[in-house]
C-alpha positions, 0 to 999 in steps of 0.5 A: 867454067864451073865453080867449087869451093875446097877446104880452105873454107872457113866457113864464113857465109860470105858466098852463101850471102852473096850468091844471085842464083842462092846455089850455095850453102851450108855443108858438112865441113865447107860450104857447097855449089848446087852445080844445076841451080849456079849460073857461073856468075863468079861473084862467089869467088870474089867475096871468098875471104879466104880464095877458097871457091877454084874454077874447076 
C-alpha cells in the first residue's frame, strides 16, 4: 500500500522527522512522500497529528 499527504497537512514536519527511509520532504504547500524511497512502514501515518496521510 502506498501513502500520500493530503491538503490537511499543517507542515509540522513530524512525518519527515520520524520517517526511517528519509522518504518525506518539504514541498510547496505540504510535505511530500517520495514513492520510490518509501518502504510503506506506516510510521508517518502514526505520527501525523493532522491525520493528513492516507493510503492510496
